[in-house]
C-alpha positions in Angstrom: -0.1 0.0 0.0 1.5 3.4 -1.0 1.4 6.3 1.3 -0.2 9.6 0.8 2.2 12.2 -0.7 2.1 14.1 2.6 2.7 11.2 4.7 5.9 11.0 7.1 8.4 8.4 5.8 10.9 6.2 7.6 14.6 6.1 6.9 14.2 2.6 5.3 11.6 4.1 3.0 13.6 7.0 2.1 16.7 4.9 1.6 14.9 2.6 -0.6 13.4 5.4 -2.6 16.8 7.1 -3.1 18.6 3.7 -3.6 21.2 4.5 -1.0 21.9 2.7 2.2 20.4 3.9 5.5 23.9 4.9 6.8 24.4 7.3 3.9 21.3 9.2 5.0 22.5 9.4 8.5 25.9 10.6 7.4 24.2 13.3 5.3 22.3 14.5 8.5 25.8 14.9 10.1 27.0 17.0 7.0 23.8 18.9 6.1 22.2 20.7 9.3 19.1 21.5 7.0 18.2 17.9 7.3 16.0 17.6 10.4 13.9 14.6 10.6 11.4 14.2 13.5 12.8 11.6 16.0 10.4 9.7 18.1 11.2 7.6 21.3 14.0 5.2 20.6 15.5 7.5 18.0 13.4 6.4 15.1 13.5 9.1 12.3 10.4 10.1 10.3 11.0 12.4 7.3 8.5 15.0 6.4 7.7 15.6 2.7 9.9 18.5 2.5 12.8 16.5 4.2 12.3 14.0 1.5 12.5 16.6 -1.3 15.6 18.0 0.3 17.2 14.5 0.4 16.2 14.0 -3.3 17.8 17.3 -4.1 21.2 16.6 -2.3 21.1 13.0 -3.9 20.6 14.7 -7.4 23.5 17.1 -6.7 25.8 14.5 -5.4 25.0 11.7 -7.8 23.5 13.2 -10.7 25.6 16.4 -10.9 28.7 15.2 -9.4 29.1 17.9 -6.6 31.1 17.2 -3.5 29.5 17.4 0.0 31.1 21.0 0.4 29.7 22.0 -3.0 26.2 21.0 -1.9 26.8 22.8 1.4 27.6 25.9 -0.6 24.7 25.7 -2.8 22.5 25.3 0.1 24.1 28.3 1.6 24.0 30.5 -1.5 20.7 29.4 -3.1 18.8 28.1 -0.2 16.9 25.0 0.9 13.8 25.6 -1.2 16.1 25.7 -4.3 17.8 22.3 -3.5 14.3 20.8 -2.6 13.1 21.5 -6.2 16.4 21.0 -8.1 15.8 17.3 -8.7 12.6 17.7 -10.4 12.4 17.6 -14.2 12.9 20.9 -15.7 13.9 22.5 -12.6 16.6 25.3 -12.5 20.0 23.9 -11.9 22.8 25.4 -10.0 25.3 27.5 -11.8 28.4 25.5 -11.9 31.5 26.6 -9.8 34.9 27.5 -11.5 36.6 24.6 -12.9 39.5 25.0 -10.3 37.2 25.2 -7.3 37.4 22.2 -5.1 33.6 22.2 -4.7 33.0 21.9 -8.5 31.7 18.7 -9.9 34.5 16.3 -10.4 34.4 16.2 -14.2 35.3 19.9 -14.2 37.9 19.6 -11.4 39.7 16.7 -13.4 39.8 18.8 -16.5 41.3 21.6 -14.7 43.8 19.4 -12.7 45.1 17.7 -15.6 46.0 21.0 -17.3 48.1 21.9 -14.0 51.4 20.5 -12.7 51.1 17.6 -10.3 53.4 19.3 -7.6 51.0 19.6 -4.6 48.8 16.6 -4.7 47.4 17.1 -1.3 45.9 20.6 -2.3 43.6 18.8 -4.9 42.3 16.0 -2.6 38.6 15.1 -2.1 37.7 13.7 1.5 37.3 9.9 1.5 34.2 10.4 3.5 32.6 12.4 0.8 33.5 10.0 -1.9 32.2 7.1 0.1 28.9 8.9 0.9 28.4 9.9 -2.6 29.2 6.7 -4.2 26.2 4.7 -5.5 26.0 1.1 -4.3 27.4 -1.3 -6.8 24.9 -3.7 -8.1 25.5 -7.3 -7.3 26.2 -9.6 -10.4 24.3 -12.8 -10.7 26.4 -16.1 -10.5 26.1 -16.7 -14.2 27.3 -13.2 -15.0 30.2 -13.6 -12.6 31.3 -16.8 -14.2 30.9 -15.1 -17.8 33.1 -12.2 -16.5 35.6 -14.6 -15.1 35.8 -16.6 -18.4 36.2 -13.4 -20.5 39.1 -12.1 -18.1 40.8 -15.5 -18.3 40.6 -15.3 -22.2 42.1 -11.9 -22.2 44.9 -12.9 -19.9 45.6 -15.8 -22.1 45.6 -13.4 -25.2 47.8 -11.0 -23.3 50.3 -13.9 -22.5 50.5 -14.8 -26.2 51.1 -11.2 -27.2 53.9 -11.1 -24.6 55.4 -14.4 -26.0 55.2 -13.1 -29.8 56.8 -9.7 -28.7 59.5 -11.5 -26.7 60.1 -13.8 -29.7 60.3 -10.8 -32.0 62.9 -9.0 -29.8 64.9 -12.1 -29.4 64.3 -12.3 -25.7 62.8 -15.9 -25.6 63.3 -18.7 -27.9 60.6 -19.5 -30.4 58.5 -22.6 -29.5 
């Protein structure tokens, strides 16, 4: 049975809706002070419809647009909660992208900017591991048949690479022809 659009949602319902683990939602609560679910006795969380829309907006910016946690925090600060609550909807206004060398810009833009710079100070261009973990979509599990097929293909590729190596060594006079 589906709930009414204005009904409160549990963390498991929201996590399932967004296709993220529940611990990611808890992590986001620690990083985004704007997420304020109601908590009942025992600490059980209930998300209001506006909370769910905010989480959908954050999910869209992190997963769909590639922003970092800091980037989404900046959007919340500069453009407001209502903007982020709407950003996930089709046809909604999207945030103006930050400068390509901004640490809060989506990774696609940062990578282009970083590749054009020298690689002197690697630490200055880092992303926090927590942010990458929290923004990483869960990996789908392969069926046993798909896993076996993938293994078969990898073994065939490894064999071909071995044959290529043997031919190159033979051509270079490193190994004796067989």
